[in-house]
C-alpha positions as CSV (number, residue, x, y, z in Angstrom):
1,M,43.5,67.1,32.9
2,A,46.0,64.8,31.4
3,M,46.3,61.2,32.6
4,D,49.3,60.1,34.7
5,H,51.4,58.1,32.3
6,Y,52.9,56.2,35.3
7,A,49.6,55.1,36.7
8,P,48.6,51.5,36.2
9,C,46.9,50.9,32.9
10,P,43.2,50.4,33.2
11,C,43.4,47.3,31.0
12,G,44.6,45.4,34.0
13,S,47.9,44.2,32.5
14,G,49.8,45.5,35.5
15,K,52.0,47.7,33.3
16,K,52.2,51.5,33.7
17,L,50.1,53.3,31.1
18,K,53.3,54.7,29.4
19,F,54.6,51.1,28.8
20,C,51.3,49.5,27.8
21,K,50.0,49.3,24.2
22,C,46.8,51.0,25.5
23,V,48.8,54.3,25.4
24,D,48.0,54.3,21.6
25,N,44.4,55.1,22.6
26,L,45.3,57.8,25.1
27,Q,42.9,60.4,23.7
28,D,39.9,58.1,23.9
29,L,41.0,56.8,27.3
30,E,41.1,60.3,28.6
31,K,37.7,61.2,27.2
32,V,36.0,58.1,28.7
33,T,37.8,58.6,32.1
34,R,36.7,62.2,32.2
35,L,33.1,61.1,31.6
36,M,33.2,58.5,34.3
37,E,34.8,60.8,36.8
38,G,32.3,63.5,35.9
39,G,29.4,61.2,36.8
40,Q,28.3,60.8,33.3
41,E,28.0,57.1,33.3
42,V,25.5,56.8,30.4
43,A,27.6,59.0,28.2
44,A,30.7,57.0,29.1
45,L,29.0,53.7,28.4
46,D,27.8,55.0,25.0
47,R,31.3,56.2,24.1
48,I,32.8,52.8,25.2
49,N,30.2,50.9,23.0
50,Q,31.1,53.1,20.0
51,L,34.7,52.4,20.5
52,L,34.1,48.7,20.9
53,K,32.4,48.6,17.5
54,K,35.8,49.8,16.0
55,T,38.0,47.7,18.3
56,P,35.9,44.9,19.8
57,N,38.9,43.2,21.5
58,A,40.3,46.3,23.3
59,A,41.0,45.1,26.9
60,W,41.0,48.6,28.3
61,L,37.5,49.2,26.9
62,L,36.1,45.9,28.3
63,A,37.7,46.6,31.7
64,L,36.2,50.1,31.9
65,K,32.8,48.9,30.6
66,A,32.7,46.2,33.3
67,E,33.8,48.7,36.0
68,L,31.1,51.1,34.8
69,A,28.4,48.4,34.7
70,L,29.3,47.4,38.3
71,A,29.1,51.1,39.4
72,M,25.7,51.4,37.7
73,G,24.4,48.3,39.4
74,D,23.8,46.5,36.1
75,E,24.8,42.9,37.2
76,Q,23.9,41.4,33.8
77,L,26.0,43.8,31.8
78,F,28.8,43.4,34.3
79,S,28.7,39.6,34.0
80,E,28.5,39.6,30.2
81,T,31.4,42.0,29.9
82,A,33.5,40.3,32.5
83,N,33.0,36.9,30.8
84,R,34.0,38.4,27.4
85,F,37.0,40.1,29.0
86,H,38.1,36.9,30.6
87,K,37.7,34.9,27.4
88,L,39.8,37.5,25.5
89,K,42.5,37.8,28.2
90,P,42.5,34.7,30.4
91,D,45.7,35.5,32.2
92,N,44.9,39.2,32.8
93,P,44.7,39.8,36.6
94,L,41.8,42.2,36.3
95,A,39.9,39.8,34.0
96,L,40.4,37.0,36.5
97,I,39.2,39.1,39.4
98,M,36.2,40.4,37.4
99,Q,35.4,36.8,36.4
100,S,35.4,35.8,40.1
101,L,32.8,38.5,40.8
102,A,30.7,37.4,37.8
103,S,30.9,33.9,39.1
104,L,29.5,35.0,42.5
105,A,26.8,37.0,40.8
106,A,25.7,34.1,38.7
107,D,25.6,31.9,41.9
108,G,28.6,30.0,40.6
109,G,29.5,29.7,44.2
110,V,32.5,30.4,46.4
111,E,34.2,27.3,45.0
112,Q,34.4,28.8,41.6
113,A,35.1,32.4,42.7
114,C,38.0,31.7,45.1
115,P,40.4,30.1,42.6
116,L,39.8,32.9,40.1
117,L,40.3,35.6,42.6
118,L,43.5,34.0,43.9
119,E,44.8,33.5,40.4
120,G,44.1,37.2,39.7
121,L,46.0,38.2,42.8
122,A,48.9,35.9,41.9
123,E,49.1,37.3,38.4
124,S,49.1,40.9,39.6
125,R,52.5,42.5,39.2
126,D,53.6,45.5,41.3
127,S,50.0,46.6,42.1
128,I,46.8,44.9,42.9
129,P,43.8,46.2,40.9
130,G,41.4,48.2,43.0
131,M,38.6,45.8,42.0
132,A,40.4,43.1,44.1
133,V,39.4,44.8,47.3
134,F,35.7,44.8,46.2
135,A,36.0,41.2,45.1
136,I,37.5,40.1,48.5
137,R,34.8,41.9,50.4
138,T,32.1,40.4,48.3
139,L,33.5,36.9,48.7
140,L,33.8,37.3,52.5
141,N,30.3,38.6,52.7
142,R,29.1,35.5,50.8
143,L,31.0,33.3,53.2
144,I,29.4,35.0,56.1
145,V,25.9,34.7,54.6
146,E,26.6,31.0,54.0
147,R,27.9,30.6,57.5
148,R,31.1,29.0,56.4
149,R,33.9,29.1,58.9
150,N,36.5,26.8,57.3
151,L,38.2,28.3,54.3
152,G,40.8,25.6,53.9
153,G,39.4,23.8,50.8
154,F,39.1,27.0,48.8
155,W,42.7,28.0,48.8
156,E,44.2,24.7,47.5
157,D,44.5,23.3,44.0
């Protein structure tokens, strides 16, 4: 099945796939997406790693690899990939949101995660990445566990 060219690009740029430079890699993107949707996580991860050897700075590959690592429950791989993605694309909304999750996973604390998450949401264009909902839930759960009731200090510069 062909990808929807008007769907948001998986690189997190906020652009539609048709208007993003990732469309140049459409065939590889479709293959990796099919593997992921088919529940073939290991094969998808292998394919992503092969493609990253050719193009190590491909944002769409890093975004999909981090998403896949999170789905597989590999916290270390997720954190490493999210950190690399954020260093490569520091203003990318998805990279910022993933970095907020990596910060929480590394016990960076809510104080580090909140500004990154908010910046990621602020940088989002017409659509908010699906990862944002997961990040918000994770952050709220952390706040509940830590029994924090006042959120005022986290939302200010």
